[in-house]
PyMOL Python script that loads the backbone (N, CA, C, O; Angstrom):
from pymol import cmd

cmd.read_pdbstr("""\
ATOM      1  N   MET A   1       0.518  -1.156  -0.158  1.00  0.00           N
ATOM      2  CA  MET A   1      -0.104   0.232   0.073  1.00  0.00           C
ATOM      3  C   MET A   1       0.888   1.309  -0.181  1.00  0.00           C
ATOM      4  O   MET A   1       1.983   0.864   0.159  1.00  0.00           O
ATOM      5  N   THR A   2       0.980   2.300  -0.543  1.00  0.00           N
ATOM      6  CA  THR A   2       1.384   3.437  -0.928  1.00  0.00           C
ATOM      7  C   THR A   2       0.590   4.332  -0.062  1.00  0.00           C
ATOM      8  O   THR A   2      -0.593   4.161   0.232  1.00  0.00           O
ATOM      9  N   THR A   3       1.643   5.672   0.464  1.00  0.00           N
ATOM     10  CA  THR A   3       0.982   6.639   1.209  1.00  0.00           C
ATOM     11  C   THR A   3       0.846   7.846  -0.349  1.00  0.00           C
ATOM     12  O   THR A   3       1.565   8.003  -1.336  1.00  0.00           O
ATOM     13  N   ASP A   4      -0.556   8.543   0.155  1.00  0.00           N
ATOM     14  CA  ASP A   4      -0.723   9.879  -0.657  1.00  0.00           C
ATOM     15  C   ASP A   4       0.566  10.821  -0.363  1.00  0.00           C
ATOM     16  O   ASP A   4       0.907  10.858   0.819  1.00  0.00           O
ATOM     17  N   PRO A   5       1.225  11.483  -1.158  1.00  0.00           N
ATOM     18  CA  PRO A   5       2.050  12.207  -1.193  1.00  0.00           C
ATOM     19  C   PRO A   5       1.486  13.766  -0.459  1.00  0.00           C
ATOM     20  O   PRO A   5       2.241  14.500   0.180  1.00  0.00           O
ATOM     21  N   LYS A   6       0.072  14.049  -0.702  1.00  0.00           N
ATOM     22  CA  LYS A   6      -0.360  14.971   0.379  1.00  0.00           C
ATOM     23  C   LYS A   6      -0.500  14.751   1.703  1.00  0.00           C
ATOM     24  O   LYS A   6      -0.363  15.751   2.407  1.00  0.00           O
ATOM     25  N   ASP A   7      -0.700  13.882   2.162  1.00  0.00           N
ATOM     26  CA  ASP A   7      -0.813  13.092   3.849  1.00  0.00           C
ATOM     27  C   ASP A   7       0.752  13.127   4.102  1.00  0.00           C
ATOM     28  O   ASP A   7       1.050  13.448   5.253  1.00  0.00           O
ATOM     29  N   ASP A   8       1.712  12.882   3.323  1.00  0.00           N
ATOM     30  CA  ASP A   8       3.162  13.187   3.934  1.00  0.00           C
ATOM     31  C   ASP A   8       3.470  14.517   3.900  1.00  0.00           C
ATOM     32  O   ASP A   8       3.858  14.992   4.967  1.00  0.00           O
ATOM     33  N   ALA A   9       3.381  15.425   2.719  1.00  0.00           N
ATOM     34  CA  ALA A   9       3.338  16.672   3.154  1.00  0.00           C
ATOM     35  C   ALA A   9       2.891  17.315   4.231  1.00  0.00           C
ATOM     36  O   ALA A   9       3.640  18.029   4.897  1.00  0.00           O
ATOM     37  N   VAL A  10       1.385  17.103   4.576  1.00  0.00           N
ATOM     38  CA  VAL A  10       1.111  17.704   5.985  1.00  0.00           C
ATOM     39  C   VAL A  10       1.065  17.015   7.087  1.00  0.00           C
ATOM     40  O   VAL A  10       0.286  17.335   7.985  1.00  0.00           O
ATOM     41  N   ALA A  11       1.899  15.956   7.189  1.00  0.00           N
ATOM     42  CA  ALA A  11       2.560  15.360   8.294  1.00  0.00           C
ATOM     43  C   ALA A  11       4.032  15.957   8.527  1.00  0.00           C
ATOM     44  O   ALA A  11       4.566  16.207   9.608  1.00  0.00           O
ATOM     45  N   ALA A  12       4.516  16.110   7.315  1.00  0.00           N
ATOM     46  CA  ALA A  12       5.792  16.700   7.602  1.00  0.00           C
ATOM     47  C   ALA A  12       5.793  18.221   8.074  1.00  0.00           C
ATOM     48  O   ALA A  12       6.715  18.650   8.767  1.00  0.00           O
ATOM     49  N   GLU A  13       4.800  18.967   7.702  1.00  0.00           N
ATOM     50  CA  GLU A  13       4.482  20.383   7.855  1.00  0.00           C
ATOM     51  C   GLU A  13       4.006  20.664   9.570  1.00  0.00           C
ATOM     52  O   GLU A  13       4.223  21.547  10.400  1.00  0.00           O
ATOM     53  N   ALA A  14       3.149  19.211   9.526  1.00  0.00           N
ATOM     54  CA  ALA A  14       3.142  19.284  11.479  1.00  0.00           C
ATOM     55  C   ALA A  14       4.091  19.084  11.917  1.00  0.00           C
ATOM     56  O   ALA A  14       4.346  19.870  12.829  1.00  0.00           O
ATOM     57  N   ALA A  15       4.899  18.304  11.713  1.00  0.00           N
ATOM     58  CA  ALA A  15       6.300  18.110  12.598  1.00  0.00           C
ATOM     59  C   ALA A  15       7.061  19.212  12.596  1.00  0.00           C
ATOM     60  O   ALA A  15       7.605  19.597  13.631  1.00  0.00           O
ATOM     61  N   ARG A  16       7.169  19.745  11.625  1.00  0.00           N
ATOM     62  CA  ARG A  16       7.848  21.329  11.184  1.00  0.00           C
ATOM     63  C   ARG A  16       7.626  22.000  12.388  1.00  0.00           C
ATOM     64  O   ARG A  16       8.358  22.111  13.371  1.00  0.00           O
ATOM     65  N   ARG A  17       6.402  22.472  12.142  1.00  0.00           N
ATOM     66  CA  ARG A  17       5.558  23.642  13.383  1.00  0.00           C
ATOM     67  C   ARG A  17       6.311  22.820  14.805  1.00  0.00           C
ATOM     68  O   ARG A  17       7.206  23.209  15.556  1.00  0.00           O
ATOM     69  N   ARG A  18       5.487  21.491  14.781  1.00  0.00           N
ATOM     70  CA  ARG A  18       5.988  21.424  16.694  1.00  0.00           C
ATOM     71  C   ARG A  18       7.302  21.347  16.700  1.00  0.00           C
ATOM     72  O   ARG A  18       7.521  21.116  17.889  1.00  0.00           O
ATOM     73  N   ARG A  19       8.527  21.392  16.068  1.00  0.00           N
ATOM     74  CA  ARG A  19       9.933  21.627  16.026  1.00  0.00           C
ATOM     75  C   ARG A  19       9.950  23.138  16.255  1.00  0.00           C
ATOM     76  O   ARG A  19      10.687  23.556  17.147  1.00  0.00           O
ATOM     77  N   LEU A  20       9.271  23.940  15.597  1.00  0.00           N
ATOM     78  CA  LEU A  20       9.225  25.430  15.976  1.00  0.00           C
ATOM     79  C   LEU A  20       9.097  25.496  17.359  1.00  0.00           C
ATOM     80  O   LEU A  20       9.835  25.856  18.276  1.00  0.00           O
ATOM     81  N   ALA A  21       7.898  25.028  17.266  1.00  0.00           N
ATOM     82  CA  ALA A  21       7.465  25.414  18.828  1.00  0.00           C
ATOM     83  C   ALA A  21       7.721  24.939  20.057  1.00  0.00           C
ATOM     84  O   ALA A  21       7.261  25.372  21.114  1.00  0.00           O
ATOM     85  N   GLU A  22       8.434  24.074  19.910  1.00  0.00           N
ATOM     86  CA  GLU A  22       9.185  23.212  21.116  1.00  0.00           C
ATOM     87  C   GLU A  22      10.595  24.367  21.321  1.00  0.00           C
ATOM     88  O   GLU A  22      11.028  24.724  22.416  1.00  0.00           O
ATOM     89  N   VAL A  23      11.164  24.829  19.897  1.00  0.00           N
ATOM     90  CA  VAL A  23      12.247  25.755  19.877  1.00  0.00           C
ATOM     91  C   VAL A  23      11.759  27.368  20.443  1.00  0.00           C
ATOM     92  O   VAL A  23      12.430  27.891  21.333  1.00  0.00           O
ATOM     93  N   PHE A  24      10.687  28.014  19.923  1.00  0.00           N
ATOM     94  CA  PHE A  24      10.783  28.909  20.249  1.00  0.00           C
ATOM     95  C   PHE A  24       9.261  29.068  21.327  1.00  0.00           C
ATOM     96  O   PHE A  24       9.033  30.117  21.930  1.00  0.00           O
ATOM     97  N   GLY A  25       8.642  28.249  21.384  1.00  0.00           N
ATOM     98  CA  GLY A  25       7.388  28.577  22.057  1.00  0.00           C
ATOM     99  C   GLY A  25       6.289  28.841  20.910  1.00  0.00           C
ATOM    100  O   GLY A  25       6.438  28.686  19.698  1.00  0.00           O
ATOM    101  N   GLU A  26       4.862  29.390  21.781  1.00  0.00           N
ATOM    102  CA  GLU A  26       3.874  29.900  20.463  1.00  0.00           C
ATOM    103  C   GLU A  26       4.231  31.152  20.927  1.00  0.00           C
ATOM    104  O   GLU A  26       4.041  31.551  22.076  1.00  0.00           O
ATOM    105  N   VAL A  27       4.958  32.017  19.665  1.00  0.00           N
ATOM    106  CA  VAL A  27       5.017  33.099  19.646  1.00  0.00           C
ATOM    107  C   VAL A  27       3.848  34.195  19.033  1.00  0.00           C
ATOM    108  O   VAL A  27       3.738  35.401  19.256  1.00  0.00           O
ATOM    109  N   LEU A  28       3.050  33.324  18.204  1.00  0.00           N
ATOM    110  CA  LEU A  28       1.880  34.039  17.171  1.00  0.00           C
ATOM    111  C   LEU A  28       0.850  34.428  18.710  1.00  0.00           C
ATOM    112  O   LEU A  28       1.103  33.877  19.782  1.00  0.00           O
ATOM    113  N   PRO A  29      -0.109  35.284  18.576  1.00  0.00           N
ATOM    114  CA  PRO A  29      -1.036  35.701  19.179  1.00  0.00           C
ATOM    115  C   PRO A  29      -2.023  34.724  18.548  1.00  0.00           C
ATOM    116  O   PRO A  29      -1.862  33.961  17.595  1.00  0.00           O
ATOM    117  N   ASP A  30      -3.430  35.011  19.571  1.00  0.00           N
ATOM    118  CA  ASP A  30      -4.330  33.658  19.308  1.00  0.00           C
ATOM    119  C   ASP A  30      -5.317  34.789  18.256  1.00  0.00           C
ATOM    120  O   ASP A  30      -6.216  34.242  17.618  1.00  0.00           O
ATOM    121  N   THR A  31      -5.183  36.003  18.123  1.00  0.00           N
ATOM    122  CA  THR A  31      -6.259  36.679  17.312  1.00  0.00           C
ATOM    123  C   THR A  31      -5.074  37.562  16.641  1.00  0.00           C
ATOM    124  O   THR A  31      -4.055  38.030  17.149  1.00  0.00           O
ATOM    125  N   THR A  32      -5.591  37.624  15.271  1.00  0.00           N
ATOM    126  CA  THR A  32      -4.496  39.056  14.359  1.00  0.00           C
ATOM    127  C   THR A  32      -5.250  40.514  14.469  1.00  0.00           C
ATOM    128  O   THR A  32      -6.413  40.766  14.784  1.00  0.00           O
ATOM    129  N   SER A  33      -4.266  41.305  14.130  1.00  0.00           N
ATOM    130  CA  SER A  33      -5.022  42.592  14.615  1.00  0.00           C
ATOM    131  C   SER A  33      -5.993  43.123  13.746  1.00  0.00           C
ATOM    132  O   SER A  33      -6.542  44.205  13.955  1.00  0.00           O
ATOM    133  N   ASP A  34      -6.271  42.246  12.572  1.00  0.00           N
ATOM    134  CA  ASP A  34      -7.671  42.510  11.650  1.00  0.00           C
ATOM    135  C   ASP A  34      -8.870  41.840  12.707  1.00  0.00           C
ATOM    136  O   ASP A  34     -10.031  42.053  12.358  1.00  0.00           O
ATOM    137  N   GLU A  35      -8.727  41.302  13.565  1.00  0.00           N
ATOM    138  CA  GLU A  35      -9.461  40.682  14.086  1.00  0.00           C
ATOM    139  C   GLU A  35      -9.966  41.252  15.808  1.00  0.00           C
ATOM    140  O   GLU A  35     -10.876  40.810  16.509  1.00  0.00           O
ATOM    141  N   ARG A  36      -9.159  42.169  16.044  1.00  0.00           N
ATOM    142  CA  ARG A  36      -9.511  42.869  17.020  1.00  0.00           C
ATOM    143  C   ARG A  36      -9.856  44.369  16.661  1.00  0.00           C
ATOM    144  O   ARG A  36      -9.834  44.855  15.530  1.00  0.00           O
ATOM    145  N   ASP A  37     -10.184  45.019  17.864  1.00  0.00           N
ATOM    146  CA  ASP A  37     -11.093  45.681  17.713  1.00  0.00           C
ATOM    147  C   ASP A  37     -10.003  46.950  18.000  1.00  0.00           C
ATOM    148  O   ASP A  37      -9.460  47.303  19.047  1.00  0.00           O
ATOM    149  N   PRO A  38      -9.900  47.587  16.345  1.00  0.00           N
ATOM    150  CA  PRO A  38      -8.657  48.822  16.818  1.00  0.00           C
ATOM    151  C   PRO A  38      -8.463  49.655  17.789  1.00  0.00           C
ATOM    152  O   PRO A  38      -7.287  49.909  18.048  1.00  0.00           O
ATOM    153  N   ASP A  39      -9.457  50.267  18.543  1.00  0.00           N
ATOM    154  CA  ASP A  39      -9.601  51.299  19.471  1.00  0.00           C
ATOM    155  C   ASP A  39      -9.763  50.761  20.820  1.00  0.00           C
ATOM    156  O   ASP A  39      -9.631  51.559  21.748  1.00  0.00           O
ATOM    157  N   GLY A  40     -10.109  49.158  21.167  1.00  0.00           N
ATOM    158  CA  GLY A  40      -9.728  48.781  22.431  1.00  0.00           C
ATOM    159  C   GLY A  40      -8.671  48.798  23.180  1.00  0.00           C
ATOM    160  O   GLY A  40      -7.555  48.357  22.905  1.00  0.00           O
ATOM    161  N   GLY A  41      -8.876  49.096  23.731  1.00  0.00           N
ATOM    162  CA  GLY A  41      -7.601  48.563  25.113  1.00  0.00           C
ATOM    163  C   GLY A  41      -6.938  50.142  25.249  1.00  0.00           C
ATOM    164  O   GLY A  41      -6.734  50.616  26.367  1.00  0.00           O
ATOM    165  N   SER A  42      -6.650  50.845  24.098  1.00  0.00           N
ATOM    166  CA  SER A  42      -5.517  51.830  24.349  1.00  0.00           C
ATOM    167  C   SER A  42      -5.495  52.671  25.693  1.00  0.00           C
ATOM    168  O   SER A  42      -4.519  53.031  26.350  1.00  0.00           O
ATOM    169  N   ALA A  43      -7.058  52.916  25.952  1.00  0.00           N
ATOM    170  CA  ALA A  43      -6.778  54.061  27.163  1.00  0.00           C
ATOM    171  C   ALA A  43      -7.091  53.101  28.352  1.00  0.00           C
ATOM    172  O   ALA A  43      -7.244  53.664  29.436  1.00  0.00           O
ATOM    173  N   ASP A  44      -7.204  51.825  28.329  1.00  0.00           N
ATOM    174  CA  ASP A  44      -6.636  51.157  29.180  1.00  0.00           C
ATOM    175  C   ASP A  44      -5.750  50.719  29.467  1.00  0.00           C
ATOM    176  O   ASP A  44      -5.650  50.203  30.580  1.00  0.00           O
ATOM    177  N   ARG A  45      -4.587  50.742  28.463  1.00  0.00           N
ATOM    178  CA  ARG A  45      -3.236  50.778  28.666  1.00  0.00           C
ATOM    179  C   ARG A  45      -2.418  51.905  29.043  1.00  0.00           C
ATOM    180  O   ARG A  45      -1.284  51.900  29.522  1.00  0.00           O
ATOM    181  N   GLU A  46      -3.219  52.931  28.735  1.00  0.00           N
ATOM    182  CA  GLU A  46      -2.461  54.291  29.303  1.00  0.00           C
ATOM    183  C   GLU A  46      -2.624  54.489  30.701  1.00  0.00           C
ATOM    184  O   GLU A  46      -1.720  54.860  31.450  1.00  0.00           O
ATOM    185  N   SER A  47      -3.970  54.196  31.092  1.00  0.00           N
ATOM    186  CA  SER A  47      -4.390  54.356  32.424  1.00  0.00           C
ATOM    187  C   SER A  47      -3.242  53.382  33.363  1.00  0.00           C
ATOM    188  O   SER A  47      -2.487  53.856  34.212  1.00  0.00           O
ATOM    189  N   TRP A  48      -3.325  51.886  32.968  1.00  0.00           N
ATOM    190  CA  TRP A  48      -1.979  50.698  33.440  1.00  0.00           C
ATOM    191  C   TRP A  48      -1.234  51.954  34.040  1.00  0.00           C
ATOM    192  O   TRP A  48      -1.220  52.366  35.200  1.00  0.00           O
ATOM    193  N   TYR A  49      -0.588  52.463  32.847  1.00  0.00           N
ATOM    194  CA  TYR A  49       0.604  52.797  32.848  1.00  0.00           C
ATOM    195  C   TYR A  49       1.130  53.747  34.126  1.00  0.00           C
ATOM    196  O   TYR A  49       2.021  53.645  34.969  1.00  0.00           O
ATOM    197  N   ARG A  50      -0.202  54.999  33.717  1.00  0.00           N
ATOM    198  CA  ARG A  50      -0.035  56.148  34.677  1.00  0.00           C
ATOM    199  C   ARG A  50      -0.396  55.272  35.960  1.00  0.00           C
ATOM    200  O   ARG A  50       0.105  56.025  36.794  1.00  0.00           O
ATOM    201  N   GLU A  51      -0.746  54.551  36.470  1.00  0.00           N
ATOM    202  CA  GLU A  51      -1.238  54.089  37.729  1.00  0.00           C
ATOM    203  C   GLU A  51      -0.064  53.108  38.269  1.00  0.00           C
ATOM    204  O   GLU A  51       0.033  52.699  39.426  1.00  0.00           O
ATOM    205  N   ASN A  52       0.686  52.857  37.342  1.00  0.00           N
ATOM    206  CA  ASN A  52       1.909  51.937  37.988  1.00  0.00           C
ATOM    207  C   ASN A  52       3.398  52.621  37.678  1.00  0.00           C
ATOM    208  O   ASN A  52       4.454  51.998  37.782  1.00  0.00           O
ATOM    209  N   ARG A  53       3.281  54.095  37.257  1.00  0.00           N
ATOM    210  CA  ARG A  53       4.472  54.664  36.958  1.00  0.00           C
ATOM    211  C   ARG A  53       5.101  54.871  38.440  1.00  0.00           C
ATOM    212  O   ARG A  53       4.539  55.322  39.438  1.00  0.00           O
ATOM    213  N   PRO A  54       6.343  54.439  38.299  1.00  0.00           N
ATOM    214  CA  PRO A  54       7.411  54.614  39.727  1.00  0.00           C
ATOM    215  C   PRO A  54       7.041  56.022  40.413  1.00  0.00           C
ATOM    216  O   PRO A  54       6.722  56.900  39.612  1.00  0.00           O
ATOM    217  N   PRO A  55       7.036  56.328  41.618  1.00  0.00           N
ATOM    218  CA  PRO A  55       7.172  58.026  42.127  1.00  0.00           C
ATOM    219  C   PRO A  55       8.547  58.852  41.619  1.00  0.00           C
ATOM    220  O   PRO A  55       8.643  60.067  41.449  1.00  0.00           O
ATOM    221  N   HIS A  56       9.338  58.064  41.472  1.00  0.00           N
ATOM    222  CA  HIS A  56      10.536  58.969  41.075  1.00  0.00           C
ATOM    223  C   HIS A  56      10.272  59.789  39.591  1.00  0.00           C
ATOM    224  O   HIS A  56      10.579  60.958  39.358  1.00  0.00           O
ATOM    225  N   HIS A  57       9.648  58.880  38.715  1.00  0.00           N
ATOM    226  CA  HIS A  57       9.033  59.004  37.519  1.00  0.00           C
ATOM    227  C   HIS A  57       8.361  60.777  37.396  1.00  0.00           C
ATOM    228  O   HIS A  57       8.530  61.475  36.396  1.00  0.00           O
ATOM    229  N   GLY A  58       7.861  61.076  38.223  1.00  0.00           N
ATOM    230  CA  GLY A  58       6.818  62.412  38.595  1.00  0.00           C
ATOM    231  C   GLY A  58       5.629  61.807  37.972  1.00  0.00           C
ATOM    232  O   GLY A  58       5.530  60.778  37.305  1.00  0.00           O
ATOM    233  N   GLY A  59       4.528  62.891  38.430  1.00  0.00           N
ATOM    234  CA  GLY A  59       3.201  62.263  38.103  1.00  0.00           C
ATOM    235  C   GLY A  59       2.221  63.029  38.537  1.00  0.00           C
ATOM    236  O   GLY A  59       1.050  62.690  38.367  1.00  0.00           O
TER     237      GLY A  59
END
""", "prot")
cmd.dss("prot")
cmd.show_as("cartoon", "prot")
cmd.util.cbc("prot")
cmd.orient("prot")
C-alpha cells in the first residue's frame, strides 16, 4: 500500500511546526490585528501605565 504524497506533506508540515514550537514556543497571538477592535484597550493601557508609574518618574 502506498501513502498519498499530500498526507506526507501535511505530516511533514505538522512535524515542522511542532519542532518550531518546541524551540521558540508559541509566539503568534491567538488573534490577528484585523480581528481585534482597533480602539479597544488603548485607554486601558495608558491608564495602567499611569497607575503603575514609579514615584521617581513624576506624576
